[in-house]
C-alpha positions as CSV (number, residue, x, y, z in Angstrom):
1,M,1.8,-4.9,1.1
2,K,2.6,-2.4,3.9
3,K,5.4,-2.7,6.3
4,I,4.6,-2.0,9.9
5,V,7.1,0.5,11.8
6,L,6.6,1.4,15.4
7,I,7.5,5.1,15.8
8,L,6.8,6.7,19.3
9,M,7.3,10.4,19.6
10,C,8.6,11.4,23.0
11,S,8.4,14.8,24.6
12,A,8.7,16.4,28.0
13,N,4.9,16.5,28.2
14,I,4.4,12.7,27.9
15,M,7.6,11.3,29.3
16,V,8.0,13.0,32.8
17,V,8.7,9.7,34.8
18,K,10.9,9.8,37.8
19,A,14.1,7.7,37.6
20,Q,13.4,6.0,40.9
21,K,16.6,7.2,42.4
22,H,18.6,5.7,39.5
23,E,21.9,7.5,38.9
24,F,22.8,8.2,35.2
25,L,26.3,8.8,34.0
26,N,27.9,6.9,36.8
27,P,29.9,4.0,35.3
28,P,30.6,1.4,38.0
29,K,34.2,0.9,38.9
30,F,36.0,-1.9,37.1
31,S,35.4,-5.2,38.8
32,D,37.9,-8.1,38.8
33,A,34.9,-10.4,38.9
34,D,34.1,-9.5,35.4
35,L,37.3,-11.1,34.2
36,S,36.3,-14.4,35.7
37,K,32.9,-14.6,33.9
38,T,32.8,-17.5,31.4
39,K,29.5,-16.8,29.6
40,S,26.7,-14.3,29.3
41,L,23.6,-15.0,31.4
42,L,21.5,-13.3,28.8
43,D,22.7,-15.5,26.0
44,E,25.2,-18.4,26.9
45,N,26.3,-18.5,23.2
46,A,27.1,-14.9,22.8
47,P,30.9,-14.3,21.9
48,A,30.7,-10.9,23.7
49,E,28.6,-9.0,26.2
50,I,28.2,-5.3,26.9
51,L,28.8,-4.7,30.6
52,Y,28.0,-1.0,30.5
53,K,27.3,1.3,27.6
54,S,26.6,4.9,27.9
55,V,26.3,7.9,25.4
56,H,25.9,11.4,26.7
57,F,25.1,14.3,24.4
58,M,25.3,17.8,25.9
59,I,24.9,21.2,24.2
60,D,27.5,23.6,25.8
61,N,25.5,26.8,26.3
62,S,28.7,29.0,26.5
63,T,30.3,27.8,23.2
64,G,27.3,26.5,21.3
65,N,29.1,23.2,20.6
66,L,27.7,19.7,20.9
67,L,29.8,17.5,23.2
68,K,29.4,13.8,22.4
69,K,30.7,11.5,25.3
70,Y,30.9,7.6,24.9
71,F,31.7,5.0,27.5
72,Y,31.9,1.2,26.8
73,R,32.9,-1.7,28.8
74,I,32.9,-5.1,26.9
75,K,33.4,-8.7,28.0
76,I,34.9,-10.9,25.3
77,Y,34.1,-14.6,25.6
78,D,35.2,-15.8,22.0
79,K,37.4,-13.2,20.3
80,D,37.2,-15.1,17.1
81,K,33.5,-14.4,16.8
82,A,33.7,-10.9,18.4
83,E,35.8,-9.2,15.7
84,D,33.6,-6.2,15.6
85,W,34.7,-5.2,19.1
86,L,38.4,-5.7,18.6
87,N,38.9,-2.5,16.7
88,L,37.4,0.9,17.5
89,E,36.5,3.4,14.8
90,V,35.6,6.9,15.6
91,P,34.1,8.9,12.6
92,L,34.7,12.8,12.6
93,Y,32.6,14.9,10.4
94,Q,33.6,18.0,8.4
95,Y,31.5,20.3,6.3
96,G,33.5,23.3,4.9
97,V,35.5,25.0,7.7
98,D,33.4,23.4,10.4
99,K,34.8,20.1,11.7
100,E,34.6,17.7,14.6
101,T,37.5,17.1,16.8
102,L,38.5,14.2,19.1
103,G,39.0,15.2,22.7
104,K,39.6,13.0,25.7
105,F,40.3,9.4,24.8
106,K,41.1,6.4,27.1
107,A,41.0,2.7,26.1
108,F,42.3,-0.5,27.9
109,T,42.4,-4.2,27.5
110,Y,42.1,-5.9,30.8
111,N,43.3,-9.6,31.3
112,L,43.4,-11.9,34.2
113,E,47.0,-13.3,34.7
114,N,48.1,-15.4,37.6
115,G,45.1,-14.3,39.5
116,A,45.9,-10.6,39.0
117,T,44.3,-8.0,36.7
118,V,46.7,-6.6,34.1
119,P,45.6,-3.6,32.1
120,V,47.1,-2.8,28.7
121,K,46.6,0.9,27.6
122,V,45.7,1.5,24.0
123,E,48.3,4.2,23.1
124,K,47.1,7.2,21.1
125,S,50.2,6.8,19.0
126,S,48.8,3.6,17.7
127,Q,45.8,5.3,16.0
128,Y,45.3,5.1,12.3
129,K,43.4,7.8,10.4
130,S,41.7,7.2,7.1
131,K,39.6,9.5,4.8
132,E,36.3,7.7,4.2
133,S,34.9,10.6,2.1
134,K,35.2,14.3,1.6
135,Y,33.1,14.8,4.8
136,V,34.2,11.9,7.1
137,N,37.6,11.1,8.6
138,V,37.8,7.9,10.7
139,T,40.3,7.5,13.5
140,K,40.9,3.7,14.1
141,F,42.4,2.0,17.2
142,A,43.1,-1.7,17.7
143,F,42.9,-3.2,21.2
144,P,46.2,-5.0,22.1
145,N,46.5,-8.5,23.7
146,V,42.9,-9.5,23.4
147,K,42.2,-13.0,24.7
148,N,39.1,-15.1,25.5
149,G,38.0,-13.6,28.8
150,S,39.3,-10.1,28.2
151,V,37.4,-7.0,29.2
152,L,37.7,-4.1,26.8
153,E,37.0,-0.6,28.1
154,Y,37.1,2.7,26.2
155,Q,35.8,6.3,26.6
156,Y,36.2,9.2,24.3
157,D,34.7,12.7,23.7
158,I,33.9,14.5,20.5
159,I,33.5,18.2,20.2
160,S,31.1,19.0,17.3
161,P,29.7,22.3,15.9
162,F,26.9,20.3,14.3
163,L,23.7,20.7,16.5
164,Y,21.1,20.0,13.8
165,S,21.1,16.2,14.1
166,I,22.4,14.3,17.1
167,P,23.6,10.8,16.0
168,E,21.1,7.9,16.3
169,F,22.0,5.6,19.2
170,L,21.1,1.9,19.0
171,I,19.8,0.5,22.2
172,E,19.5,-3.1,20.7
173,S,22.7,-4.2,19.1
174,D,23.8,-7.7,18.1
175,T,25.6,-8.1,21.4
176,P,23.6,-8.6,24.6
177,S,23.9,-5.7,27.1
178,L,23.6,-5.7,31.0
179,Y,23.1,-1.9,31.0
180,T,22.7,0.8,28.4
181,E,21.8,4.4,28.8
182,Y,21.1,7.4,26.7
183,V,21.3,11.0,28.0
184,L,20.7,14.3,26.2
185,D,21.2,17.7,28.0
186,T,20.1,20.8,26.1
187,P,19.5,24.4,27.1
188,I,15.8,25.2,27.1
189,N,16.4,27.7,24.3
190,I,17.4,24.9,22.0
191,S,14.6,22.3,21.4
192,Y,14.8,18.8,19.9
193,N,12.3,16.2,18.7
194,I,13.2,13.0,20.5
195,N,12.4,10.1,18.1
196,Y,12.1,6.8,20.0
197,T,11.6,3.7,17.9
198,G,11.5,0.0,18.5
199,A,9.8,-2.5,20.9
200,L,11.8,-2.1,24.2
201,A,10.7,0.3,26.9
202,P,13.5,1.7,29.2
203,K,13.4,0.7,32.8
204,Y,14.5,4.1,33.9
205,R,13.1,7.3,32.3
206,F,13.6,10.9,33.3
207,V,12.6,14.0,31.3
208,E,12.4,17.4,32.9
209,E,13.7,20.9,33.1
210,Q,16.3,21.7,35.8
211,T,19.3,23.8,36.6
212,M,22.5,22.2,35.0
213,Y,25.9,23.5,34.1
214,G,25.0,26.9,35.6
215,S,21.8,27.3,33.2
216,Q,18.3,26.1,32.7
217,Y,18.5,22.8,30.8
218,R,16.0,20.2,29.6
219,T,17.4,16.7,30.1
220,Y,16.2,13.4,28.6
221,R,17.5,10.2,30.2
222,F,16.7,6.6,29.3
223,G,18.2,3.6,31.0
224,F,17.9,-0.2,29.9
225,E,18.8,-3.2,31.8
226,N,19.4,-6.8,30.4
227,V,19.0,-6.0,26.8
228,K,19.3,-9.2,24.7
229,G,21.1,-9.3,21.5
230,F,18.9,-8.4,18.5
231,K,17.9,-11.4,16.4
232,T,18.3,-10.7,12.8
233,E,15.9,-12.2,10.3
234,K,16.5,-13.1,6.7
235,F,14.8,-11.0,3.9
236,V,15.1,-7.8,5.9
237,R,17.1,-5.2,4.0
238,N,17.8,-2.9,7.0
239,D,17.0,-4.2,10.3
240,R,17.9,-1.0,12.0
241,N,14.5,0.1,11.2
242,Y,13.1,-2.4,13.7
243,R,15.8,-2.1,16.5
244,T,15.2,0.0,19.6
245,K,16.9,3.3,19.1
246,V,16.9,6.9,20.0
247,S,17.6,9.9,17.9
248,A,17.3,13.7,18.4
249,E,16.6,16.2,15.6
250,L,16.8,19.9,16.0
251,H,13.4,21.4,16.2
252,S,14.0,25.1,17.0
253,T,16.3,27.7,18.7
254,N,15.2,30.7,20.5
255,Y,17.9,33.4,20.8
256,K,15.7,36.5,21.0
257,E,13.8,35.2,18.1
258,L,12.3,31.8,17.4
259,K,13.9,30.0,14.5
260,L,12.3,26.6,13.4
261,Y,14.1,23.8,11.8
262,S,11.7,20.9,11.6
263,S,8.1,22.2,11.8
264,S,6.6,21.0,8.6
265,W,7.5,19.4,5.2
266,D,6.3,22.6,3.4
267,Q,8.6,24.8,5.4
268,I,11.5,22.4,4.8
269,G,10.8,22.5,1.2
270,K,10.7,26.3,1.3
271,R,14.1,26.3,3.1
272,L,15.6,23.9,0.5
273,Y,14.7,26.3,-2.3
274,E,16.3,29.2,-0.3
275,R,19.6,27.3,-0.1
276,D,22.4,28.2,-2.5
277,D,23.4,24.4,-2.9
278,F,19.8,23.3,-3.8
279,G,17.2,26.0,-4.8
280,D,19.7,28.5,-6.1
281,E,21.2,25.7,-8.4
282,L,17.9,25.0,-9.8
283,K,17.4,28.6,-10.9
284,K,20.5,28.5,-13.1
285,S,18.3,27.7,-16.2
286,R,20.9,29.1,-18.4
287,L,23.0,26.0,-17.8
288,A,20.1,23.9,-19.0
289,K,19.3,26.1,-22.0
290,E,22.9,26.1,-23.2
291,N,23.4,22.4,-22.9
292,M,20.0,21.2,-24.1
293,P,20.6,18.1,-26.3
294,A,19.8,18.6,-30.0
295,G,16.4,17.5,-31.2
296,V,14.7,17.1,-27.8
297,L,12.6,20.1,-27.9
298,Q,11.2,18.9,-31.2
299,M,9.9,15.7,-29.9
300,S,6.1,15.3,-29.9
301,T,5.4,14.1,-26.4
302,D,6.6,15.0,-22.9
303,L,7.3,11.3,-22.1
304,E,9.6,11.1,-25.1
305,K,11.4,14.3,-24.1
306,A,11.6,13.2,-20.4
307,N,13.2,9.8,-21.5
308,A,15.5,11.4,-24.0
309,L,16.8,14.0,-21.3
310,F,17.2,11.2,-18.8
311,S,19.2,9.1,-21.3
312,Y,21.5,12.1,-22.0
313,V,22.2,12.9,-18.3
314,Q,22.7,9.2,-17.5
315,K,25.2,8.6,-20.4
316,T,27.0,11.9,-20.1
317,F,27.6,12.3,-16.4
318,T,29.2,9.8,-13.9
319,W,28.2,9.6,-10.2
320,N,31.2,10.0,-7.8
321,K,29.3,7.8,-5.3
322,D,28.7,10.6,-2.9
323,K,25.1,10.7,-1.6
324,G,23.5,13.8,0.0
325,I,20.7,16.2,-1.0
326,Y,23.0,19.3,-1.6
327,T,25.3,20.0,-4.4
328,D,28.9,19.9,-3.6
329,D,31.1,21.7,-6.2
330,G,28.0,22.9,-8.1
331,I,26.3,21.9,-11.3
332,K,28.5,24.2,-13.4
333,K,31.7,22.2,-12.4
334,M,29.8,18.9,-12.9
335,I,29.0,19.9,-16.5
336,D,32.7,20.7,-17.1
337,T,34.2,17.7,-15.4
338,K,31.3,15.2,-16.4
339,V,31.4,13.8,-12.7
340,G,29.1,14.9,-9.8
341,N,27.3,13.7,-6.6
342,A,23.7,12.5,-6.5
343,A,22.3,15.9,-6.0
344,E,24.2,17.6,-8.9
345,I,23.3,14.9,-11.3
346,N,19.6,14.6,-10.6
347,L,19.0,18.3,-9.9
348,Y,20.5,19.0,-13.3
349,L,18.1,16.5,-14.8
350,V,15.2,18.4,-13.1
351,M,16.6,21.6,-14.7
352,L,16.6,20.2,-18.1
353,L,13.2,18.8,-17.8
354,R,11.8,22.2,-16.7
355,E,13.6,23.8,-19.5
356,A,11.8,21.5,-21.9
357,G,8.5,22.6,-20.5
358,I,7.9,19.4,-18.5
359,N,6.3,19.5,-14.9
360,A,9.4,18.2,-13.1
361,D,10.5,18.5,-9.4
362,P,13.3,16.9,-7.2
363,V,12.4,14.1,-4.8
364,V,14.3,13.7,-1.6
365,I,14.6,10.3,0.0
366,S,16.4,8.3,2.6
367,T,18.1,5.3,1.0
368,V,17.7,1.9,2.5
369,E,20.9,1.8,4.4
370,N,20.1,5.3,5.8
371,G,16.9,4.0,7.4
372,L,13.3,4.9,7.1
373,I,12.0,8.6,7.0
374,N,10.2,9.6,10.1
375,L,7.1,11.2,8.5
376,T,5.7,12.2,12.0
377,S,8.9,14.4,12.6
378,P,9.7,16.4,9.5
379,N,13.5,17.0,9.3
380,V,15.7,17.3,6.2
381,S,18.6,15.5,8.1
382,N,16.7,12.2,7.6
383,M,17.3,12.5,3.9
384,N,20.4,11.5,2.0
385,F,19.6,11.3,-1.7
386,V,17.9,13.2,-4.5
387,L,15.9,11.8,-7.4
388,A,14.0,13.4,-10.2
389,S,10.3,13.2,-10.9
390,V,8.0,14.3,-13.7
391,N,4.2,14.7,-13.7
392,I,2.8,13.6,-17.0
393,N,-0.9,13.5,-17.5
394,G,-1.4,13.3,-13.7
395,H,1.0,10.5,-13.2
396,Y,4.2,10.7,-11.3
397,H,7.4,9.0,-12.8
398,I,10.7,8.8,-11.1
399,Y,14.3,8.8,-12.4
400,D,17.7,8.2,-11.0
401,A,20.4,9.2,-13.4
402,T,23.3,8.1,-11.0
403,S,22.9,4.5,-12.3
404,K,23.9,3.7,-15.8
405,Q,21.4,0.8,-15.8
406,S,18.2,2.5,-14.5
407,S,15.3,3.7,-16.4
408,M,12.0,5.5,-15.8
409,D,10.5,4.1,-12.5
410,E,13.2,1.4,-12.7
411,L,15.5,2.5,-9.8
412,P,18.4,1.0,-7.9
413,L,17.2,-1.2,-4.9
414,R,18.7,1.3,-2.6
415,D,16.2,3.9,-3.6
416,W,13.1,1.9,-2.7
417,N,12.5,2.7,0.9
418,Q,8.8,3.1,1.4
419,Y,8.5,7.0,1.4
420,A,9.8,10.0,-0.3
421,V,9.1,13.8,-0.3
422,L,8.5,15.6,-3.6
423,V,9.7,19.2,-3.3
424,S,8.0,21.6,-5.7
425,K,8.5,25.4,-5.7
426,T,5.3,25.9,-3.7
427,K,4.6,22.8,-1.7
428,T,5.9,19.3,-0.7
429,V,4.1,16.1,-1.3
430,Q,4.7,12.9,0.6
431,I,4.6,9.9,-1.7
432,Q,4.8,6.2,-1.2
433,M,7.6,4.5,-3.0
434,E,6.3,1.1,-4.2
435,N,8.5,-0.9,-6.6
436,T,6.3,-2.7,-9.0
437,K,9.0,-3.4,-11.7
438,D,9.9,-7.0,-11.7
439,S,13.6,-7.9,-11.2
440,S,14.6,-11.3,-12.6
441,T,17.5,-13.8,-12.2
442,F,18.1,-16.4,-14.9
443,L,20.5,-19.2,-14.1
444,T,21.3,-21.3,-17.1
445,V,23.4,-24.6,-17.3
446,N,24.3,-26.4,-20.6
447,A,26.2,-29.6,-19.6
448,K,27.1,-33.1,-20.6
449,I,28.1,-36.2,-18.9
450,N,31.6,-37.3,-20.0
451,D,33.0,-40.8,-20.4
452,D,35.1,-40.5,-17.3
453,G,32.0,-39.8,-15.2
454,S,32.6,-36.1,-14.9
455,I,30.2,-33.4,-15.9
456,S,31.3,-30.2,-17.9
457,G,29.7,-27.4,-19.6
458,S,28.8,-23.7,-19.5
459,Y,27.0,-21.6,-16.9
460,S,25.4,-18.2,-17.2
461,D,24.1,-16.0,-14.3
462,K,22.0,-13.1,-15.6
463,D,20.2,-10.4,-13.7
464,T,17.7,-7.7,-14.8
465,G,16.2,-4.6,-13.3
466,G,17.1,-3.7,-9.8
467,F,19.0,-6.9,-9.2
468,A,21.3,-6.2,-12.2
469,M,22.1,-2.7,-10.7
470,Y,22.7,-4.4,-7.3
471,V,25.1,-6.9,-8.7
472,K,26.9,-4.4,-10.8
473,D,27.6,-2.3,-7.8
474,A,29.0,-5.4,-6.0
475,Y,31.2,-6.2,-9.0
476,D,32.5,-2.6,-9.3
477,E,33.4,-2.6,-5.6
478,N,35.6,-5.7,-5.9
479,P,35.7,-7.6,-9.3
480,E,37.9,-10.3,-8.0
481,K,35.8,-10.9,-4.9
482,Y,32.7,-11.0,-6.9
483,K,34.1,-13.6,-9.3
484,K,35.5,-15.6,-6.4
485,Q,32.0,-16.1,-5.0
486,Y,31.0,-18.6,-7.6
487,K,33.7,-21.1,-6.6
488,E,32.9,-20.5,-2.9
489,N,29.1,-20.8,-3.2
490,F,29.1,-23.9,-5.5
491,S,32.4,-25.7,-4.8
492,I,32.8,-26.1,-8.6
493,D,35.8,-25.5,-10.7
494,F,34.7,-22.5,-12.7
495,T,37.1,-21.0,-15.4
496,G,36.9,-18.1,-17.8
497,I,34.5,-16.0,-15.7
498,D,33.4,-13.0,-17.7
499,S,31.1,-10.4,-16.1
500,K,29.6,-7.5,-18.0
501,V,26.7,-5.1,-18.5
502,L,24.7,-6.0,-21.6
503,D,23.3,-3.4,-24.0
504,N,19.9,-3.6,-22.4
505,G,21.3,-2.9,-18.8
506,E,21.2,-6.5,-17.8
507,F,24.2,-7.9,-15.9
508,E,25.5,-11.2,-17.0
509,S,28.4,-13.5,-15.8
510,T,29.4,-16.4,-18.1
511,M,31.8,-19.2,-17.4
512,K,32.9,-22.8,-18.1
513,F,32.8,-25.4,-15.4
514,S,33.7,-29.1,-14.8
515,S,33.1,-31.4,-11.9
516,S,33.7,-35.0,-11.0
517,N,31.5,-34.8,-7.8
518,L,28.0,-34.6,-9.2
519,I,27.6,-38.2,-10.2
520,D,27.4,-41.4,-8.0
521,K,28.1,-44.7,-9.7
522,V,26.2,-47.7,-8.4
523,G,27.0,-50.7,-10.5
524,K,25.8,-50.0,-14.0
525,K,23.7,-47.0,-12.8
526,L,24.6,-43.4,-12.8
527,I,22.7,-41.5,-10.1
528,I,22.5,-37.8,-10.6
529,N,20.5,-34.8,-9.5
530,P,19.7,-33.1,-12.9
531,M,19.7,-29.6,-11.2
532,L,23.4,-30.3,-10.8
533,F,24.8,-27.4,-8.6
534,L,21.7,-25.3,-8.9
535,S,19.6,-27.5,-6.7
536,K,18.1,-25.7,-3.6
537,I,20.1,-27.4,-0.7
538,S,18.1,-25.7,2.1
539,N,15.0,-23.8,2.9
540,E,15.9,-20.1,3.4
541,F,12.7,-19.7,5.3
542,D,13.9,-21.8,8.2
543,Q,13.1,-19.6,11.0
544,V,12.0,-21.5,14.1
545,D,10.8,-18.6,16.2
546,A,7.7,-16.6,15.1
547,R,8.4,-14.1,12.4
548,K,8.6,-10.6,13.8
549,Y,9.3,-8.3,10.8
550,P,8.0,-7.8,7.3
551,I,9.6,-9.8,4.4
552,D,11.4,-7.5,2.1
553,F,12.8,-8.5,-1.3
554,G,13.2,-5.1,-2.6
555,A,11.4,-5.9,-5.9
556,P,8.8,-8.2,-7.4
557,T,11.0,-11.3,-8.2
558,T,11.3,-13.9,-10.9
559,K,14.0,-16.6,-10.6
560,V,14.4,-19.1,-13.3
561,K,16.8,-22.0,-13.2
562,K,17.2,-24.0,-16.4
563,V,19.5,-27.0,-17.0
564,T,20.0,-28.8,-20.2
565,L,21.9,-32.1,-19.6
566,E,23.2,-34.3,-22.4
567,I,22.9,-38.0,-21.6
568,P,25.8,-40.2,-22.7
569,E,25.4,-42.7,-25.4
570,G,24.4,-46.1,-24.3
571,Y,22.4,-44.9,-21.3
572,V,18.6,-44.8,-20.8
573,I,16.6,-43.1,-18.0
574,E,15.3,-45.6,-15.6
575,E,13.1,-43.3,-13.7
576,M,12.1,-39.5,-14.1
577,P,11.6,-37.1,-11.2
578,K,8.0,-35.8,-10.8
579,N,6.9,-32.4,-12.0
580,K,5.3,-30.0,-9.5
581,K,3.4,-26.8,-9.3
582,I,2.3,-24.8,-6.2
583,V,0.8,-21.4,-5.9
584,T,-0.8,-19.4,-3.0
585,E,-4.7,-18.7,-3.3
586,D,-4.0,-14.9,-3.9
587,K,-1.5,-16.0,-6.6
588,E,1.2,-13.9,-5.0
589,I,3.7,-16.7,-4.6
590,A,4.2,-19.5,-7.2
591,Y,6.7,-22.2,-7.8
592,S,6.9,-24.8,-10.5
593,Y,9.4,-27.6,-11.5
594,N,9.3,-29.1,-14.7
595,I,11.5,-31.9,-16.3
596,E,11.3,-33.5,-19.8
597,Q,13.4,-35.6,-22.1
598,K,14.1,-34.3,-25.5
599,G,16.1,-36.9,-27.5
600,N,19.3,-37.5,-25.6
601,K,18.9,-34.4,-23.5
602,L,17.1,-33.6,-20.2
603,E,15.6,-30.1,-19.8
604,I,14.8,-29.1,-16.3
605,T,13.3,-25.8,-15.5
606,S,12.4,-24.4,-12.0
607,T,10.6,-21.0,-11.7
608,T,9.9,-19.0,-8.6
609,R,7.6,-16.0,-8.9
610,I,6.8,-13.4,-6.2
611,L,4.5,-10.7,-7.4
612,S,5.2,-8.0,-4.7
613,A,8.4,-6.3,-3.3
614,D,7.5,-7.0,0.3
615,Y,5.0,-8.8,2.5
616,P,3.7,-8.6,6.1
617,K,5.1,-11.1,8.5
618,E,1.8,-13.2,8.2
619,Y,3.0,-14.4,4.8
620,Y,6.0,-16.2,6.3
621,P,4.3,-19.7,6.7
622,A,3.3,-19.6,3.0
623,F,6.9,-18.8,1.9
624,K,8.2,-21.5,4.2
625,Q,5.8,-24.1,2.7
626,I,6.6,-23.2,-0.9
627,W,10.4,-23.0,-0.4
628,G,10.2,-26.4,1.4
629,V,8.4,-27.8,-1.7
630,A,11.1,-26.3,-3.9
631,S,13.8,-27.8,-1.9
632,K,12.3,-31.2,-2.0
633,Q,11.7,-31.0,-5.8
634,E,15.2,-29.8,-6.6
635,N,16.8,-32.6,-4.7
636,Q,15.2,-35.4,-6.8
637,V,17.5,-37.6,-8.7
638,V,17.7,-39.4,-12.0
639,S,18.9,-42.9,-12.5
640,L,20.7,-43.7,-15.8
641,V,21.1,-47.3,-16.7
642,K,23.5,-48.6,-19.3
643,K,21.8,-50.5,-22.0
């Protein structure tokens, strides 16, 4: 099931379109009329609206720095639903001694008071700085005195030494925009690939060479008017892949000699092997030889050796949560401290595999949250993670030792993002990442109806495969928040919640529960939905508009709900719900509901099976139909009558 991604490469040769006298980089003066607006004409329910959004990237030919200039003007209609705009975060990057600095900064909150415009300045002294990672510091500002009807305005400059990848700029955000523009000015001896993705076409486009800033420059300018807020769809793991956006990646520089940065994947692979924090690390075979686990070299098959080495690295070393394709402190230090970033852990696994005589290579990927790789524009800056691969009897197998729960070809969901690039010593190979490993969820309830009409029992929520890794990450991030979700999602009094990883890598949460709201008494009858709190209340496939994007689950999926309900003594079942089974013609999607009485107990099992990790949008009606059937089945009730 292939996802469809629109990628349009733009260059000076195909995009030389006059701007029709449109003037870029000229924000309109602040208008008091904006304060009087009561709703957006693009979306009357929008809590906020972008009045003007501009980003200007300029390479300073005299200093070689990248100047990033931002200007935003935002109208707030409902501040309680526009929280994302009430605080400004400015990330600043640092690699070694090179770092970005915040230059000019201005920010105001405008309000209409007694018919007059009253501006409140955001003072620089109110800024708050936090270190998000070793490479990122974030400067944060809060807008003061924001009300419904306020206009927020801010502009700031960042001076950056990092020319290799200019930040991706979203044209389509969740907030509607009256005007959005993107401008890149670069000296003609510095060339970029301009990647334009998405469905929207700019109203104003201007790409040409001209004299600017005292030198010959190439300028790219795109202007958009009346851009509606992007409508998100369920079961899309990263909708940034489908939003209209512009990014620029360094292709080459020409200072007396031509230097290429993004010409082909083979050349990128060659440069990776020339780097001291990638290829040179892989050459330190002594580290692998000295630390080879006992008994591995004596194993009979390459597959046994590979799995044993993977298990050793997985259990011995702990990922520090830093992504990236380059080592940080080096593999030697990781061996000493037992802690490393993704590149250090998985490159070390490659070293061990090679030392054991196995055909092994690193694989570089872009994780789901990082977005899709642009295969038509090779550039290593697209990548943010390293995996390890082995070729055994002509078949590739992939490992990710950063996860304590993963196994061969069983990777965290973040890794499954369509494409990857295998980097060998002599060539690169583009491979398609297709998750064929089933991930399951088992929800199990054992309950009984008490004399006082309440229901009590035990509940187990168990995940396997990629789902287990996903929920384990959520648990590690905030255990209390993770446990709290059960009470919030089901409105049930859960107690004794215990969450843990099982020996086989599955993740399970067990708990006790009780509730007095699951039974209706009608005379001598007890009316109850035997699925209890596991009943499917609504159809998640409830989209009214036509589906636009592929349906992405991340993994083939099996979900089993099983309820065992003990009937109180002296009661008989008046009428049983009906069983049901529905499946698509191609057997890709199936649902079943089965209920039967065994002595004084009812056993109810609903099973949903989805055979592929993702589907084209044309499957949406099938999912909608089956989920509708499931919702109907799981809301049937049982009548218990006292003898």
